[in-house]
Each structure stands twice: as C-alpha cells, then as structure tokens.
C-alpha positions as CSV (number, residue, x, y, z in Angstrom):
1,M,112.2,45.8,116.0
2,S,115.3,47.7,117.7
3,P,114.6,50.9,119.1
4,V,117.8,52.4,117.1
5,F,116.1,50.9,113.8
6,A,112.8,52.1,114.5
7,G,114.2,55.6,114.9
8,V,116.1,55.4,111.5
9,L,112.8,54.1,110.1
10,Q,111.0,57.1,111.5
11,L,113.9,59.6,110.3
12,T,113.7,58.0,106.7
13,A,109.7,58.5,106.6
14,L,110.2,62.0,107.9
15,V,112.6,62.9,105.2
16,A,110.8,61.3,102.4
17,A,107.5,63.3,103.4
18,L,109.6,66.5,103.3
19,A,111.0,66.1,99.9
20,L,107.5,65.3,98.5
21,A,106.4,68.7,99.9
22,Y,109.7,70.5,98.9
23,R,108.9,71.3,95.6
24,P,105.0,72.2,95.3
25,L,105.1,74.2,98.6
26,G,108.2,76.0,97.6
27,D,106.7,76.8,94.3
28,H,103.4,77.7,95.8
29,M,105.1,80.5,98.1
30,A,106.9,81.9,95.4
31,A,103.6,82.3,93.4
32,V,102.0,83.4,96.4
33,Y,104.4,86.6,97.2
34,N,105.0,87.3,93.4
35,S,101.0,87.4,92.5
36,P,100.0,90.7,91.4
37,R,96.2,89.8,92.4
38,H,94.9,90.3,95.6
39,L,92.0,87.6,96.6
40,R,88.5,89.4,97.9
41,V,89.1,88.2,101.4
42,E,92.5,90.0,101.4
43,K,91.1,93.2,100.1
44,V,88.5,93.1,102.8
45,I,91.5,92.8,105.2
46,Y,93.3,95.8,103.9
47,R,90.3,98.0,103.9
48,C,89.8,97.4,107.7
49,I,93.3,98.1,108.3
50,G,93.7,100.8,106.1
51,A,96.4,99.8,104.2
52,D,97.4,100.4,100.4
53,A,98.8,96.9,99.6
54,D,99.8,98.0,96.1
55,A,102.2,100.5,97.5
56,E,106.2,99.9,97.4
57,M,108.2,100.2,100.4
58,R,111.6,101.0,100.9
59,W,113.6,99.2,104.3
60,P,112.8,101.9,106.6
61,A,108.8,102.1,105.8
62,Y,108.7,98.2,105.8
63,L,110.3,98.2,109.2
64,R,107.9,100.4,110.5
65,G,105.1,98.3,109.4
66,V,106.7,95.3,111.3
67,L,107.6,97.3,114.4
68,A,104.2,99.0,114.6
69,F,102.1,96.0,113.9
70,S,104.4,93.7,116.6
71,A,103.8,96.7,119.1
72,A,100.2,96.8,118.4
73,G,100.2,92.9,119.0
74,V,102.1,93.0,122.2
75,L,99.7,95.8,123.7
76,F,96.4,93.9,122.8
77,L,97.7,90.5,124.1
78,Y,99.0,92.0,127.6
79,L,95.8,94.0,128.1
80,L,93.8,90.8,127.0
81,Q,95.4,88.7,129.6
82,R,95.2,91.6,132.6
83,V,91.3,91.6,132.1
84,Q,91.1,87.8,131.6
85,G,89.2,87.5,135.0
86,G,86.5,89.4,133.7
87,L,86.1,87.5,130.2
88,P,83.6,85.0,129.1
89,L,84.9,81.3,128.9
90,S,87.8,82.1,131.3
91,L,87.1,78.8,133.1
92,G,87.3,80.7,136.3
93,F,91.0,81.6,136.1
94,V,92.2,85.1,137.3
95,S,93.7,87.8,135.7
96,I,97.4,87.4,134.7
97,S,100.0,89.5,136.7
98,P,101.8,92.2,135.1
99,D,105.1,90.9,134.6
100,Q,103.8,87.7,133.7
101,A,101.7,89.2,131.2
102,F,104.6,91.2,129.5
103,N,106.7,88.2,129.4
104,T,103.7,86.2,127.6
105,A,102.8,89.2,125.1
106,A,106.5,89.4,124.4
107,S,106.9,85.8,124.0
108,F,104.0,85.0,121.5
109,V,104.5,88.3,119.3
110,A,108.0,87.4,119.0
111,N,107.3,84.0,117.7
112,T,109.3,82.7,120.9
113,N,106.1,81.4,123.0
114,W,108.0,81.0,126.1
115,Q,105.6,80.0,128.8
116,S,106.3,80.6,132.3
117,Y,103.1,79.5,133.7
118,S,100.8,76.2,133.2
119,G,98.7,76.8,130.4
120,E,95.5,74.4,131.5
121,Q,96.0,76.1,135.3
122,A,96.2,79.9,134.0
123,M,94.4,80.8,130.5
124,G,90.9,80.5,129.6
125,H,89.9,79.9,126.4
126,V,89.3,83.5,125.2
127,V,93.0,84.5,125.7
128,Q,94.2,80.9,124.3
129,T,92.2,81.3,121.0
130,A,92.0,85.2,120.3
131,G,94.9,86.0,121.6
132,L,97.9,83.2,121.9
133,A,96.8,81.3,118.7
134,V,96.2,84.4,116.5
135,Q,99.7,85.5,117.3
136,N,100.6,82.1,116.2
137,F,99.9,83.1,112.9
138,V,100.9,86.8,112.6
139,S,104.1,86.2,113.9
140,A,105.2,83.5,111.7
141,A,103.6,85.6,108.5
142,T,105.8,88.6,109.8
143,G,108.8,86.4,110.0
144,M,108.1,85.2,106.4
145,A,107.5,88.4,105.3
146,V,110.9,89.7,106.4
147,A,112.7,86.7,104.7
148,I,110.8,87.5,101.3
149,A,111.9,91.2,101.6
150,L,115.8,90.1,101.6
151,V,115.4,88.0,99.2
152,R,113.6,90.6,97.0
153,G,116.9,92.7,97.7
154,F,118.8,90.2,96.0
155,A,116.7,89.8,93.2
156,R,116.0,93.5,92.6
157,S,118.1,96.3,91.4
158,R,118.3,99.9,91.6
159,T,115.2,100.5,93.3
160,G,115.5,100.0,96.8
161,D,111.7,98.9,96.8
162,L,111.3,95.7,98.8
163,G,107.7,95.3,98.2
164,N,104.9,95.6,101.0
165,F,104.5,94.8,104.3
166,W,101.3,94.6,104.8
167,A,100.6,92.3,101.7
168,D,103.3,90.1,102.4
169,L,101.7,89.5,106.1
170,V,98.0,88.9,104.9
171,R,99.2,86.7,101.9
172,G,101.6,84.6,104.1
173,T,98.7,84.1,106.1
174,V,95.7,83.5,104.4
175,R,97.2,81.8,101.6
176,V,99.8,79.5,103.1
177,L,99.2,79.2,106.7
178,V,95.7,79.0,107.2
179,P,95.0,76.4,104.2
180,I,97.8,74.1,105.9
181,A,96.8,74.9,109.3
182,V,93.1,73.9,108.6
183,I,94.2,70.4,107.0
184,G,96.6,69.7,109.9
185,A,93.7,70.3,112.5
186,V,91.5,68.1,110.7
187,V,94.2,65.5,110.7
188,L,95.2,65.8,114.5
189,V,91.3,65.8,115.2
190,A,91.1,62.4,113.5
191,C,94.0,61.1,115.2
192,G,92.6,61.9,118.9
193,A,93.5,65.4,119.8
194,V,90.9,67.7,121.4
195,Q,88.9,70.4,119.9
196,N,86.3,71.8,122.0
197,F,85.4,74.4,124.5
198,S,84.4,72.7,127.6
199,G,85.1,73.5,131.0
200,I,86.9,72.0,133.8
201,H,86.0,68.4,134.7
202,E,87.2,66.0,137.4
203,V,88.5,62.8,136.5
204,G,89.4,59.3,137.7
205,Q,92.9,58.2,137.5
206,F,93.8,54.8,136.5
207,M,95.7,53.9,139.7
208,G,93.1,55.7,141.7
209,G,92.5,59.1,143.0
210,H,91.2,62.3,141.2
211,Q,92.2,64.9,138.9
212,Q,91.1,68.2,137.3
213,T,91.5,68.9,133.7
214,N,90.1,70.8,130.9
215,G,89.4,70.7,127.3
216,G,90.1,73.7,124.6
217,A,90.5,74.2,120.9
218,V,93.5,72.2,121.3
219,A,94.2,70.8,117.7
220,S,93.6,74.2,115.9
221,Q,96.6,75.6,118.2
222,E,98.4,72.6,118.1
223,V,99.2,72.5,114.3
224,I,99.8,76.3,113.9
225,K,102.2,76.2,116.9
226,E,104.3,73.5,115.1
227,L,103.4,74.7,111.4
228,G,104.8,78.5,112.4
229,T,107.4,77.3,114.4
230,N,106.0,78.9,117.8
231,G,105.9,76.1,120.3
232,G,103.2,77.1,123.1
233,G,101.3,74.5,124.1
234,Y,97.7,74.5,125.5
235,F,99.0,72.1,128.5
236,N,102.1,72.6,130.6
237,A,103.4,68.9,129.3
238,N,103.2,70.6,125.8
239,S,103.4,68.2,122.9
240,A,104.1,65.6,125.5
241,H,100.4,65.7,126.3
242,P,98.1,63.0,124.9
243,F,95.4,65.8,124.0
244,E,98.1,67.7,121.8
245,N,99.9,64.6,120.6
246,P,98.1,61.4,121.0
247,D,100.2,58.7,119.4
248,A,103.5,58.2,117.3
249,F,101.8,59.1,114.0
250,T,101.0,62.5,115.5
251,N,104.3,62.8,116.9
252,L,106.0,62.4,113.5
253,F,103.6,64.5,111.7
254,E,104.2,67.6,114.3
255,I,107.6,67.1,113.3
256,F,106.9,67.6,109.8
257,L,104.7,70.3,110.2
258,I,107.8,72.2,111.9
259,L,110.4,71.7,109.2
260,V,108.1,71.7,106.1
261,I,107.8,75.6,105.5
262,P,111.4,76.4,106.5
263,F,112.9,73.9,104.2
264,A,110.6,74.7,101.3
265,L,111.5,78.5,101.8
266,T,114.7,77.5,100.0
267,R,113.1,76.3,97.0
268,T,111.0,79.9,97.3
269,F,114.2,81.3,97.6
270,G,115.6,80.0,94.4
271,K,112.7,80.8,92.1
272,L,112.5,84.3,93.5
273,V,116.2,85.0,92.6
274,G,115.6,83.2,89.3
275,N,118.2,80.2,90.0
276,V,116.8,76.9,92.0
277,K,120.2,75.5,92.1
278,Q,121.0,78.6,94.5
279,G,118.2,77.3,96.8
280,Y,119.4,73.8,96.5
281,A,122.8,74.8,98.2
282,V,121.2,76.6,100.8
283,L,119.1,73.4,101.4
284,A,122.1,71.3,101.3
285,T,123.8,73.3,104.1
286,M,120.3,73.2,106.2
287,G,120.2,69.4,105.8
288,V,123.9,68.4,106.4
289,I,123.6,70.2,109.9
290,W,120.1,68.9,111.0
291,L,121.0,65.5,110.0
292,G,124.2,65.8,111.7
293,F,122.7,67.2,114.8
294,T,120.0,64.3,114.9
295,A,122.4,61.2,114.4
296,L,124.4,63.2,117.3
297,M,121.3,63.2,119.5
298,M,120.3,59.7,118.8
299,W,123.6,58.5,119.3
300,S,123.9,60.4,122.8
301,E,120.6,58.9,124.0
302,F,120.8,55.5,123.0
303,A,124.9,55.2,123.7
304,H,123.9,54.9,127.5
305,G,125.7,53.5,130.3
306,G,125.1,52.1,133.6
307,P,122.7,49.2,134.6
308,A,119.6,51.0,135.1
309,L,120.0,52.7,131.6
310,Q,120.9,49.4,130.2
311,A,117.5,47.9,131.8
312,A,115.6,50.7,130.4
313,G,117.1,50.2,126.9
314,A,118.4,54.1,126.3
315,A,118.0,57.2,128.5
316,M,114.3,57.3,128.9
317,E,114.2,59.7,131.7
318,G,111.8,62.2,131.0
319,K,110.7,60.5,127.6
320,E,107.2,59.5,126.8
321,T,106.9,55.7,126.5
322,R,104.4,55.9,123.6
323,F,107.1,57.8,121.6
324,G,110.7,56.2,122.7
325,V,114.1,57.6,122.4
326,G,114.6,57.8,118.6
327,S,111.4,59.9,118.3
328,S,112.0,62.2,121.2
329,A,115.5,62.8,119.8
330,I,114.3,63.7,116.2
331,F,111.9,66.0,117.8
332,S,114.2,67.8,120.4
333,V,116.9,68.7,117.4
334,A,113.8,69.9,114.9
335,T,112.8,71.8,117.6
336,T,115.9,73.3,118.8
337,L,117.3,73.9,115.6
338,T,113.9,75.7,114.4
339,S,112.7,78.6,116.6
340,T,109.6,76.3,117.8
341,G,110.4,75.2,121.2
342,A,107.5,72.7,121.2
343,V,108.6,69.5,123.1
344,D,107.5,66.1,123.3
345,S,109.9,65.2,126.1
346,F,111.8,66.9,128.8
347,H,114.9,68.5,127.8
348,S,116.5,68.9,131.1
349,S,116.4,65.1,131.7
350,F,118.3,64.2,128.3
351,T,121.9,63.3,128.7
352,A,124.4,66.0,129.5
353,F,125.8,65.9,125.9
354,G,122.2,65.4,124.7
355,G,121.3,68.9,126.4
356,G,124.6,70.4,125.1
357,I,123.3,69.2,121.2
358,Q,119.9,71.1,122.1
359,L,121.7,74.4,123.4
360,L,124.3,74.3,120.4
361,G,121.3,74.1,118.1
362,M,119.8,77.2,119.2
363,M,123.0,79.1,119.4
364,L,124.1,78.5,116.0
365,G,121.0,80.9,115.2
366,E,118.2,78.3,114.3
367,I,119.0,78.3,110.8
368,A,118.9,74.6,110.0
369,P,116.4,74.8,108.7
370,G,115.4,77.4,111.4
371,G,112.3,79.3,112.1
372,V,109.5,80.1,109.3
373,G,111.3,83.0,107.8
374,S,113.9,83.7,110.3
375,G,115.6,80.3,109.5
376,L,116.1,81.7,105.7
377,Y,116.9,85.1,106.4
378,G,119.5,84.1,109.2
379,M,121.3,81.7,106.7
380,L,121.4,84.0,103.9
381,V,123.2,86.4,106.3
382,M,125.8,83.9,107.2
383,A,126.0,83.0,103.4
384,I,127.0,86.9,102.7
385,I,129.9,85.9,105.7
386,A,130.9,82.8,104.1
387,V,131.5,84.7,100.9
388,F,133.6,87.9,102.6
389,I,135.5,85.1,103.9
390,A,136.1,83.4,100.4
391,G,136.8,86.6,99.0
392,L,139.4,87.4,101.6
393,M,141.1,84.1,101.0
394,V,141.6,84.9,97.4
395,G,142.0,88.7,97.2
396,R,138.8,89.5,95.5
397,T,136.0,91.6,96.4
398,P,133.0,89.0,97.4
399,E,129.8,89.0,96.0
400,Y,126.9,87.0,96.2
401,L,123.8,86.6,93.9
402,G,125.1,89.4,91.7
403,K,125.4,91.8,94.6
404,K,128.5,93.4,95.8
405,I,129.6,92.6,99.3
406,G,131.1,95.4,100.6
407,T,131.3,97.6,103.9
408,R,128.3,98.5,104.8
409,E,126.8,94.9,104.2
410,I,129.3,93.1,106.1
411,K,128.7,95.8,109.0
412,L,125.2,95.0,108.6
413,A,125.5,91.2,108.7
414,A,128.3,91.3,111.6
415,C,125.7,93.3,113.9
416,Y,123.1,90.8,113.1
417,I,125.3,87.9,114.2
418,L,126.2,89.7,117.5
419,I,123.0,90.5,118.9
420,T,122.0,87.4,120.0
421,P,125.1,86.2,121.8
422,T,125.2,89.8,123.5
423,L,121.9,89.2,124.9
424,V,122.3,85.4,125.8
425,L,125.8,86.0,127.5
426,G,125.0,89.2,129.3
427,F,121.6,88.2,130.7
428,S,123.1,84.7,131.8
429,A,126.4,86.3,133.6
430,A,124.1,88.6,135.4
431,S,121.8,85.8,136.7
432,M,124.9,83.8,138.0
433,V,125.7,87.1,140.3
434,L,122.6,87.7,141.7
435,P,121.0,85.8,144.6
436,D,117.6,86.1,143.7
437,A,118.1,84.6,140.3
438,L,120.5,81.7,141.4
439,G,117.4,80.8,143.5
440,S,115.3,79.9,140.6
441,M,117.6,76.6,140.1
442,L,115.2,74.3,141.9
443,N,117.3,71.3,141.8
444,T,120.3,72.9,143.4
445,K,121.1,74.8,146.5
446,A,121.4,78.4,145.2
447,L,125.2,79.1,145.8
448,G,126.1,75.5,144.6
449,A,124.1,75.1,141.5
450,G,127.0,73.5,139.4
451,A,127.4,72.8,135.5
452,H,123.7,71.7,135.0
453,G,122.1,74.6,137.3
454,F,124.2,76.8,134.8
455,S,122.8,75.0,131.8
456,E,119.3,75.7,133.0
457,V,120.2,79.6,133.2
458,L,122.1,79.5,129.9
459,Y,119.3,77.4,128.1
460,A,116.6,80.0,129.3
461,F,118.1,83.1,127.6
462,T,119.6,81.1,124.7
463,S,116.2,79.7,124.0
464,G,114.6,83.3,124.9
465,A,117.2,85.6,122.7
466,N,116.7,82.8,119.7
467,N,113.1,82.9,120.0
468,N,112.8,79.3,120.7
469,G,110.6,78.7,124.0
470,S,111.7,75.5,125.1
471,A,113.5,75.5,128.4
472,F,115.2,73.4,131.1
473,A,112.4,72.7,133.2
474,G,114.4,72.8,136.4
475,L,114.7,76.6,136.3
476,N,111.7,78.4,138.0
477,A,111.3,81.3,135.4
478,D,108.1,82.8,137.1
479,T,109.7,85.6,139.0
480,P,109.7,89.1,138.2
481,W,113.7,89.0,137.3
482,Y,113.4,86.1,134.7
483,N,109.9,87.3,133.4
484,T,111.3,90.8,132.7
485,T,114.7,89.7,131.5
486,I,113.4,86.8,129.5
487,G,110.9,89.0,128.0
488,L,113.6,91.8,127.0
489,A,115.7,89.1,125.2
490,M,112.9,87.8,123.5
491,L,111.8,91.1,121.8
492,L,115.4,92.3,121.4
493,G,116.5,88.9,119.8
494,R,113.5,89.0,117.5
495,F,113.2,92.7,116.1
496,L,117.1,94.1,116.4
497,P,118.1,91.2,113.9
498,M,115.1,92.5,111.7
499,V,116.5,95.9,111.6
500,F,119.5,94.7,110.1
501,V,118.4,92.2,107.8
502,L,115.8,94.9,106.3
503,A,118.6,97.4,106.2
504,L,120.8,94.8,104.4
505,A,118.1,94.3,101.9
506,G,117.4,97.6,101.1
507,S,121.4,98.2,100.5
508,L,121.3,95.0,98.4
509,A,118.2,96.1,96.5
510,E,120.0,99.6,95.7
511,Q,122.9,97.9,93.9
512,K,123.6,97.5,90.2
513,P,123.9,93.5,89.4
514,I,127.4,92.5,89.0
515,P,128.1,90.4,85.6
516,E,129.5,87.0,86.7
517,T,133.0,86.5,85.3
518,A,135.5,83.5,85.7
519,G,136.7,84.7,89.0
520,T,133.3,84.6,90.5
521,L,132.4,82.5,93.6
522,R,129.9,79.7,92.3
523,T,127.6,79.9,95.3
524,E,125.6,76.9,94.2
525,K,128.0,74.4,94.1
526,P,128.9,71.8,97.0
527,L,132.2,73.6,97.7
528,F,130.2,76.8,99.0
529,A,127.9,74.9,100.8
530,G,130.7,73.1,102.5
531,L,132.4,76.3,103.2
532,L,129.2,77.7,104.8
533,V,128.6,74.7,107.1
534,G,132.2,75.5,108.2
535,T,131.4,79.1,108.7
536,I,128.5,78.5,110.5
537,L,130.0,76.0,112.9
538,I,133.3,77.9,113.5
539,I,131.6,81.4,114.3
540,T,129.4,79.4,116.9
541,G,131.8,77.6,118.3
542,L,134.4,80.5,119.2
543,T,131.3,82.6,120.3
544,Y,129.8,79.8,122.8
545,F,132.5,77.4,123.2
546,P,133.5,79.0,127.0
547,A,129.7,78.7,128.1
548,L,129.3,75.6,126.7
549,A,132.3,74.1,128.6
550,L,130.8,75.5,131.8
551,G,127.8,73.7,131.3
552,P,126.8,70.8,129.4
553,L,130.2,69.7,128.6
554,A,131.5,70.1,132.1
555,E,128.7,68.1,133.3
556,G,129.0,65.3,130.8
557,L,132.7,64.9,131.8
558,S,132.2,64.7,135.1
C-alpha cells in the first residue's frame, strides 16, 4: 500500500468516525446546557464554591465569573509550581523559576498549554495532575461556556440574560468532558499508554548506553489534553512520545478526540437556536476549510524533491516512522486549526510550505473547527462579519438568525478580529529588533536569522496569542523576554476576545427578533457557507500576508 493511499484511508476513517459521533454528542451537549436539573454532584460543587446556579446573569456578571475563576486558576497554578520542591511526588525536581511559572500558569489557564520546559525533566506528579491536568478540564469548559452564552444571545430576546457561568462551567466539566475522558483514558491504557506514579528509572537503550525516564498519570492527561484542545504533553516529545501515543491507532484516536467536540458543537448550536440547518451551514464551512488544509498539507509533504527525500518516500525529517507522513500531516492540521497545540511530529521540520499551512491555520483564528468553544464563537463572529458584507452589497440592513447586526454589533465583532493580529504582529516585530530575542533563534546566527528564523518567532507569537501552544522547536523560548511576552500574549489573546464575545451576546439577547422576509439572507444555504469561507480567507490574507511572505513563502521560494 502506498503512503499516499494509506493517508487517504486514515482520513476517510477519521471523517466516518466524526460523522457517527456528530449527532449524538451534539444533541447531548444541547440537552446538558438546556437542562433545568442539577445533578447531585453538581449541587455539592455549587455549595463548595458558594454559587447560585439558578441565577441568570447578564453579560457583565457572566464575564466577571469567567475572569475571576481564571485569575484564581493562574494564581493557584503559579503558587503550586513555586513550591514544587517541597511537595510529595516531586521526583526531586526543584521549584519553577518565577518567569517560567508565570508563563506556564498563563498558558494552561488560557487553554494554550505552551511549554517552554521539558515536562519529564521539570514537573513532578502533583503539579502535573493537581495543577496542569485540572486546568485542562476547566479551561476547556470555560471556552464551551462562553460559546453557549453567545448562542443564547441569538436564541433569547428582550432579556439580556445569558444563563449562569458557574452552572455552564460545572455541567460542561461533569457531564461532557469527564465521561468522555474516562472512556478515552481506558482506551489509551489498553493500547499501551502509561498510567502510574512511578519515579525516575534508568533504562538501557536498544543501541547501548542508558537513559533516565519516568512514568506518570500520562493516559488520563493525554486524553483531556486532546479532548479539551489543550495540548500540553507529559513529555517534551509530546504526542510523538510512545508513552503518550503508542501506535498508529492511538494516533488516529487522538486526532478524533481533538476534533469531535468542536465539530459537534455546531449541532448543539443548531439545536439551541431552533434550526439545525444553521448548524449544518457552520459545519460545512468548518469542514471545507479543514479538508482543504489537510489536502494541501499532504500534498506539500508528499510532493518532495531531491534524491534524499525521494529515497525516504516523502519529507520524513522530524516525523515518527510509526505514523508516517500522511498521519503526521492530518495531525498537524488538526492541531493548528484547533487551539490544541499537541504534536506527533516536529513542525519546524516540515517543508517550508507545510510550515506556512500550519501558521495560516492558526492565523485564521482556529475556527475550522477551532478550539473547544472558542472555535464556535469565533466562527459565529466571522458569520456576523459575512452577513454585514452581504448587507453592504445589496443595500440592506444585515441580520443573522433573526437579530439585527447594527453599529454596536459590528464594532464588537471588529474588535474581536483585530486583537489577535495586533498581539502577533506587535510582539513579533519587537522580537526582531531586540538582540537578546534574536539570539534565541538556535538554528541561525542572531543577526542573520533569515526567513526560517523569522518564521520561528512569528510561529511562537501566533501560537501563543491564538491559544494553540505548538512551536517551531528551533526557538529557545525559555528566556525572560519570551516567557513574559508570550505569557501576556496568551492571556490577552484568550480573555480580551471573550470580553467582546460576551458583550456581543448581551447586545443580541436584548434585541427583539426580526421577522424573516423575502429579502432576508438565507444563512443556512450553501451560498452563505461559500461567502463565509471567502470572508475568512480574505480577512486573514489581508492581515497576515506580508508576514507570511517574509517567512514561510520566502523560505519555500528560495
């Protein structure tokens, strides 16, 4: 069987699995967030945190809940790392330095999971499980809660109420993420992933010599890192490590985990607004972009040149032989078109155009299908921009799902789409003029970094501000400058957009529904899906094309 055909078969199996899970999972999540009942365990949690789960919140109160909970998470995780040296099961690791502890705390709370450290050489079992793994659950649940709040903004009228953040947070964790994570962890353990609290062992190598390795609660953290589109690995090699990802089946299973909730949330969206066809239109938009990027990536990595690449059968540098080019290409697109950041190959070793595809996937805003929750609300914001553009073309006041898209809504949507490019391009530009920042490009001389060196810096801030977490490994990001600036990019890139999303949701929820007329744009039709795809690509292209031209395009054409 040829590698190309094997890759196509894997992609076909993945699409089939996602299709089977789409309807039941989407309907389940709609029922979870619409349920008037609280489970017994949920009531215990509400009493412990002092929350009234039945109280409706307007958008300022909902936002305060999101920010307060996230700020507490940053503080707790920072302190946990700073006292690691005195904790049990620390494996002898010292406490984390202040700048790296801040970077890691910001990273995991912001659902980014950027790691400027080697997991197996820095973090003990308590920090990994009680700190990092817990944030993998609750940061994902926070993103889902914000997405549901925006959907309620479309579904409700003349109230301004968006539900209750604490109820949405707890329900998303208890009823959605935990059950799937438990089943997924059992599957990974059965396939060979590690799940223990063992210490450091010295083991022999196949070719002679010895190395030190440690175990950990790897399978349970691996499943939620993918399911919650988090991405932080227990080991420095991330999902390329056999303890995290033993074989080709687990690799495909982990890609499925990355994509299943973001795609299924479009079904949840359709159910909650009372029109599943609207969900199908959003799904079609996501699917077209995802499949298009996957096809381009596979072509880029298989369409190799030169005798060395031809002898290998493809661009195999930086890829695991047990996965191959096709599976690695599918994984890399899935992880960069979502906010996951997990890797089963090293992105810096992809072809120049392959690296550009990864960059562009993140620059789109990670909305195809995007992160858990963040992908849906990002796509809905782009849908608002698309109907506004359509309204300008026909001279009609734009509307979406029966809600008028006026000046306030467009300003909020515009602020949303401008935040991330400002962070990415601003911090990248600053890094390119500071000698210390340039010195972090390990593969080049500081003042002669070239196109690939620029791509490393651009990738780092694109990954951070878009809450992805993957990296071009040639950049040494464990410096005060990068730990601090990428930490700020992650926090601002995560929570400033949420401010505008919730304000937009509140504005929509206060409106009176507009009756549909003959002139209303049919947003459930293929025409609108095509318009939405074009809007996304044009806005992204105009914003980032100069930077891409200086980085991966220049490298690929040189």
